[in-house]
VOKOLMAR-233076 format. One line per 2 residues: their letters; for each residue x, y, z of N, C-alpha, C. Coordinates in steps of 0.001 Angstrom, whole numbers, plus 500000, padded with zeros to 6 digits. Each point is the difference from the previous one (the first is absolute). Example, Ala and Ser with C-alpha at 12.3 -4.5 7.8 and 13.67 -1.06 7.14 Angstrom:
# VOKOLMAR-233076
AS	513190 494310 507800 499110 501190 500000 500900 501200 500000 ~ 499650 501050 499280 500820 501190 500060 499230 501090 500730 $
***
This chain:
# VOKOLMAR-233076
MM	145887 272107 281357 498477 499698 499184 498958 500581 500835 ~ 499160 500602 499192 499079 500997 500361 498529 498827 499471 $
GE	499216 500484 501083 498642 499443 499670 500060 498411 500081 ~ 498769 499376 499970 499822 498401 500439 499609 499428 498712 $
RS	500575 498961 499854 499823 499185 498512 498531 499401 500136 ~ 499730 500107 498674 498375 499941 499376 499812 498413 499693 $
KF	501444 499604 499552 499687 498687 499153 500452 498857 500621 ~ 499186 498851 500018 500662 498795 500742 499857 499005 499386 $
RG	500983 498950 500131 499988 498763 499774 499587 498791 500979 ~ 500006 499016 499285 499676 498920 501220 501170 499856 500788 $
GD	499655 499930 501706 501308 500072 500858 500089 501069 500376 ~ 499589 501444 499483 500146 501124 500683 498919 500061 501168 $
KA	500408 500662 501064 498959 500395 500979 499395 501126 499380 ~ 498673 499907 500838 499281 501155 499751 500724 500966 500752 $
PN	499436 501680 499716 500888 500632 501080 498513 500685 500419 ~ 498809 499836 499777 498979 500286 500361 498915 499040 500013 $
NG	498652 500465 500997 499328 499143 499676 499018 500634 498696 ~ 499368 499274 499148 499123 500142 499190 499725 499069 498832 $
IY	499119 500501 498921 499655 498927 499154 500831 500057 498440 ~ 501073 499223 500052 501062 500028 498607 499536 499107 498880 $
IE	500082 500591 498939 499465 499488 498622 501084 499771 499083 ~ 499934 498568 499374 501115 500065 498990 499922 500572 498700 $
VG	500992 500699 499699 499776 501115 499293 501260 499572 498614 ~ 500160 500133 498890 500809 499702 498923 500896 500788 499592 $
EN	501057 499830 499322 500863 501290 499179 499146 500624 498600 ~ 499510 499310 499776 498912 500292 498622 498650 500395 500251 $
DH	499788 500333 501438 498258 500078 500236 499711 501514 499515 ~ 500754 501198 499412 499318 500849 499667 499585 499557 498413 $
IM	500615 499108 499341 499734 499648 498821 498760 498939 500050 ~ 500579 498906 500617 499042 498984 499951 498920 499860 501191 $
GI	500394 500269 501035 499027 499559 501224 500386 498831 500162 ~ 499678 499388 501687 499808 498692 500165 498268 499815 500266 $
QD	499270 499117 499471 498861 499273 500282 499846 499698 501284 ~ 499141 500164 501303 499842 499640 501068 501281 499830 500739 $
PH	500862 500934 499712 501022 499758 501058 499904 499796 501313 ~ 501205 498920 500651 499974 499430 501147 500107 501189 501118 $
QI	499055 500175 501247 500123 500676 500985 500012 499389 501416 ~ 500885 500558 500683 500286 499152 501177 499952 501154 501227 $
TM	499611 499514 501067 499898 501148 501054 501192 499459 500923 ~ 500956 501205 500264 501163 499514 501083 500053 500892 501025 $
KA	500565 499634 501070 500394 500340 501233 501420 500722 500072 ~ 500556 501018 500387 501457 500502 499973 500612 498712 500773 $
GD	501331 499664 498922 501212 498705 500901 499070 498681 499138 ~ 499147 500176 499391 499263 498983 499440 501338 499665 498543 $
TF	499951 498785 499506 500981 499733 498556 499153 499480 499437 ~ 500036 500999 498870 499422 499715 498321 500258 498972 499621 $
PD	498879 499223 499556 499770 498881 498952 500780 500240 498656 ~ 500831 499055 499115 500132 499850 499108 499321 500671 498487 $
VS	500251 500992 499498 498855 500302 498924 499819 499295 498821 ~ 499184 499755 499041 499278 498950 499492 500846 500209 498778 $
NE	500802 500895 499769 500991 500238 498818 501118 500525 500385 ~ 500954 500066 499223 501546 500778 500300 500121 501349 499708 $
DR	498902 500627 499592 500017 500955 499451 498949 501054 500621 ~ 499457 499416 501213 499216 500807 500573 500095 499877 501754 $
VW	499626 501015 500404 500344 500619 501515 498613 500181 500660 ~ 500533 499903 501501 498785 500809 500767 500080 501309 500067 $
KN	498845 500301 500170 500006 501512 500391 498701 500364 501020 ~ 500207 500924 500523 499022 500412 501142 498817 500810 499073 $
KR	498780 499057 500121 498738 500439 499054 499816 501924 500075 ~ 500377 500266 501273 499586 501731 500018 500900 500872 499003 $
HV	501379 499261 499718 500631 500645 498907 499866 499860 498594 ~ 498973 498596 499939 499669 500149 498360 499357 500510 499599 $
QP	500092 501014 499062 499454 500971 499309 498959 498932 499265 ~ 498536 500871 500309 498904 499005 498559 500095 500454 498686 $
K	499802 498999 499081 500377 500505 498866 498969 500508 498763 $
***
């Protein structure tokens, strides 16, 4: 497998330190109002997302719309 995963679910381990933001499958259509953001350290366990269609993604990889 090439590259590193960029989407994470509750229970996954953070690969790097950083700020992670909750994003959804339909972000490009609807967006998420005031998405949850969390600060993680490498090895921390992600909390559950607020909706099963959402995932955690490193904020620096989320393109502004």
